[in-house]
LUMMARRO-63449 format. One record per residue (C-alpha): x, y, z negated; residue number from 1. Coordinates in steps of 0.25 Angstrom, whole numbers, plus 2048, in hexadecimal, padded with zeros to 3 digits. Each point is the difference from the previous one (the first is absolute). Example, Ala and Ser with C-alpha at 12.3 -4.5 7.8 and 13.67 -1.06 7.14 Angstrom:
# LUMMARRO-63449
+-----+-----+-----+-----+
|   x |   y |   z | num |
+-----+-----+-----+-----+
| 831 | 7EE | 7E1 |   1 |
| 806 | 80E | 802 |   2 |
+-----+-----+-----+-----+
END
This chain:
# LUMMARRO-63449
+-----+-----+-----+-----+
|   x |   y |   z | num |
+-----+-----+-----+-----+
| 3F1 | 76E | 26D |   1 |
| 7FB | 808 | 7F4 |   2 |
| 7F0 | 801 | 7FF |   3 |
| 7F8 | 80A | 7F8 |   4 |
| 7F3 | 7FE | 7F8 |   5 |
| 7F8 | 80C | 803 |   6 |
| 7F4 | 7FA | 7F7 |   7 |
| 801 | 80A | 7F4 |   8 |
| 801 | 80D | 80B |   9 |
| 7F3 | 7FA | 806 |  10 |
| 7F9 | 800 | 7F2 |  11 |
| 804 | 80E | 7FD |  12 |
| 7FE | 808 | 80C |  13 |
| 7F4 | 804 | 808 |  14 |
| 800 | 803 | 80F |  15 |
| 80E | 7FC | 802 |  16 |
| 7FC | 7F1 | 804 |  17 |
| 807 | 803 | 80F |  18 |
| 80B | 804 | 7FB |  19 |
| 802 | 7F5 | 7F7 |  20 |
| 7FD | 7F6 | 80B |  21 |
| 80A | 806 | 809 |  22 |
| 80A | 800 | 7F5 |  23 |
| 7FC | 7F0 | 7FE |  24 |
| 801 | 7FD | 80E |  25 |
| 80D | 807 | 804 |  26 |
| 808 | 7F5 | 7FB |  27 |
| 7F9 | 7F5 | 807 |  28 |
| 802 | 804 | 80E |  29 |
| 80A | 7F4 | 806 |  30 |
| 801 | 806 | 80D |  31 |
| 804 | 80E | 7FA |  32 |
| 80A | 7FA | 7F7 |  33 |
| 808 | 7FA | 80B |  34 |
| 804 | 80D | 805 |  35 |
| 7FD | 7FE | 80F |  36 |
| 7FE | 809 | 807 |  37 |
| 809 | 80B | 7FA |  38 |
| 7F8 | 80D | 7FE |  39 |
| 802 | 80F | 7FC |  40 |
| 7F5 | 809 | 7FA |  41 |
| 802 | 80E | 800 |  42 |
| 7FA | 80E | 7FC |  43 |
| 801 | 809 | 80B |  44 |
| 7F8 | 80B | 7FB |  45 |
| 7F7 | 805 | 7F5 |  46 |
| 7F5 | 7F6 | 805 |  47 |
| 806 | 7F8 | 80A |  48 |
| 807 | 7F2 | 800 |  49 |
| 808 | 7F7 | 80A |  50 |
| 800 | 7F1 | 7FF |  51 |
| 80B | 7FB | 809 |  52 |
| 801 | 7F1 | 803 |  53 |
| 80D | 7F9 | 806 |  54 |
| 7F9 | 7F7 | 80B |  55 |
| 80C | 7FE | 80A |  56 |
| 7FC | 7F5 | 80A |  57 |
| 7F1 | 804 | 7FF |  58 |
| 7F8 | 805 | 80D |  59 |
| 7F4 | 80B | 7FE |  60 |
| 7F7 | 7F4 | 803 |  61 |
| 805 | 7F7 | 7F5 |  62 |
| 7FD | 80B | 7F4 |  63 |
| 7F4 | 804 | 7FA |  64 |
| 7FD | 80B | 7F5 |  65 |
| 7F3 | 800 | 7FA |  66 |
| 7FA | 808 | 7F4 |  67 |
| 7F5 | 7FA | 7F8 |  68 |
| 7FA | 804 | 7F2 |  69 |
| 80D | 807 | 7FC |  70 |
| 809 | 7F5 | 805 |  71 |
| 80A | 803 | 80C |  72 |
| 804 | 7F3 | 806 |  73 |
| 80B | 7FE | 80A |  74 |
| 801 | 7F3 | 807 |  75 |
| 809 | 7FA | 80B |  76 |
| 7FD | 7F4 | 807 |  77 |
| 80B | 7FB | 808 |  78 |
| 7FD | 7F6 | 80C |  79 |
| 808 | 7F4 | 800 |  80 |
| 809 | 800 | 80D |  81 |
| 80C | 7F8 | 7FE |  82 |
| 803 | 7FE | 80E |  83 |
| 809 | 7F4 | 7FD |  84 |
| 80A | 808 | 7F9 |  85 |
| 80A | 7F9 | 7F6 |  86 |
| 804 | 80B | 7F5 |  87 |
| 80E | 7FD | 7FA |  88 |
| 7FC | 80C | 7F5 |  89 |
| 7F3 | 806 | 800 |  90 |
| 801 | 80D | 7F7 |  91 |
| 7F6 | 809 | 807 |  92 |
| 7F2 | 7FC | 7F8 |  93 |
| 7F5 | 7FE | 80A |  94 |
| 7F5 | 7FA | 7F8 |  95 |
| 7F3 | 807 | 7FE |  96 |
| 7FC | 808 | 7F4 |  97 |
| 7F5 | 807 | 7F9 |  98 |
| 804 | 80C | 7F7 |  99 |
| 7F6 | 807 | 7F7 | 100 |
| 801 | 80F | 7FA | 101 |
| 7F6 | 804 | 7F6 | 102 |
| 7FB | 80E | 803 | 103 |
| 7FC | 80A | 7F7 | 104 |
| 7F2 | 807 | 802 | 105 |
| 7FE | 80A | 80A | 106 |
| 80D | 7FA | 808 | 107 |
| 7FE | 7FD | 80D | 108 |
| 809 | 7FD | 80B | 109 |
| 801 | 80A | 80B | 110 |
| 80A | 7F9 | 80B | 111 |
| 808 | 7F3 | 803 | 112 |
| 80B | 7FF | 80A | 113 |
| 80A | 7F6 | 803 | 114 |
| 80E | 808 | 802 | 115 |
| 80D | 7F8 | 801 | 116 |
| 7FB | 7F3 | 7F9 | 117 |
| 7FA | 808 | 7F6 | 118 |
| 7F2 | 801 | 7FD | 119 |
| 7FD | 80F | 7FA | 120 |
| 7F3 | 801 | 7FA | 121 |
| 7FC | 80F | 7FA | 122 |
| 7F6 | 802 | 7F7 | 123 |
| 7F9 | 80C | 7FA | 124 |
| 7F9 | 803 | 7F3 | 125 |
| 7F2 | 808 | 802 | 126 |
| 7F9 | 804 | 7F4 | 127 |
| 7F2 | 804 | 803 | 128 |
| 7FD | 80F | 7FE | 129 |
| 7F9 | 7FD | 7F3 | 130 |
| 80C | 7FA | 7F9 | 131 |
| 80A | 80B | 804 | 132 |
| 804 | 80A | 7F5 | 133 |
| 7F8 | 80C | 802 | 134 |
| 801 | 80E | 7F7 | 135 |
| 7F3 | 805 | 7FB | 136 |
| 7FF | 80F | 7FE | 137 |
| 7FE | 805 | 7F0 | 138 |
| 7F5 | 80A | 800 | 139 |
| 7FF | 808 | 7F3 | 140 |
| 7F2 | 800 | 7FA | 141 |
| 7FB | 80E | 7FE | 142 |
| 809 | 808 | 809 | 143 |
| 7FB | 805 | 80C | 144 |
| 807 | 7FE | 80C | 145 |
| 80A | 80A | 805 | 146 |
| 7FE | 805 | 80E | 147 |
| 80E | 7FF | 808 | 148 |
| 7FC | 806 | 80C | 149 |
| 7F6 | 80B | 7FF | 150 |
| 7FA | 805 | 80D | 151 |
| 805 | 80D | 805 | 152 |
| 7FA | 80A | 806 | 153 |
| 802 | 7FE | 810 | 154 |
| 802 | 80E | 809 | 155 |
| 7F0 | 7FE | 804 | 156 |
| 7FC | 801 | 7F1 | 157 |
| 808 | 80C | 7FD | 158 |
| 7FC | 806 | 80D | 159 |
| 7F1 | 7FE | 7FD | 160 |
| 801 | 806 | 7F1 | 161 |
| 806 | 80D | 807 | 162 |
+-----+-----+-----+-----+
END
C-alpha cells in the first residue's frame, strides 16, 4: 500500500488540520480496506444523499446506525448460532462489521431503513440561515426613493372635495 506524507502541507496551511487528518487516516482503516460489507453512496438531490449498505442475513436488531462528531457509524453484530451446521462451502459472509463514513459539516442522518437485505441511510445537508447566500439590495446614495404605488384618491375623497 502506498503511503503519503502530509507533513509539508501541515507546515504551509492554516485551518485545514481537520482535512489533513482525514486524508492521513483514510488509508489506515483496515476494516474499510477489506470491502465488507459493500456499499453505495448516492446524491439524490441538491442537498440530499443516500448510503446503501448490503447487509444480507442481518436482522434489524443486529444493526445499529450512530452519528458522533461528523462520523456516521454503521455496525452489524452477528449472533453466533451454528446449530450444529456443517458447511461444505460458506460464501455468504455472516461476520460482524463496523463501517465509518465521514460526514461534512451540517450533514445529518434523517432516516434509516432495512429493505430487502439493504440498509438505507438518508442524509440531508441543512445549512443555517446565516450560511445561506442572500442578496443585498443596492441603494444609490443621494437619490430619493421613487414611490411606485402612489395612493389614489378614493370615491369618498373625491365626493368630499365636491
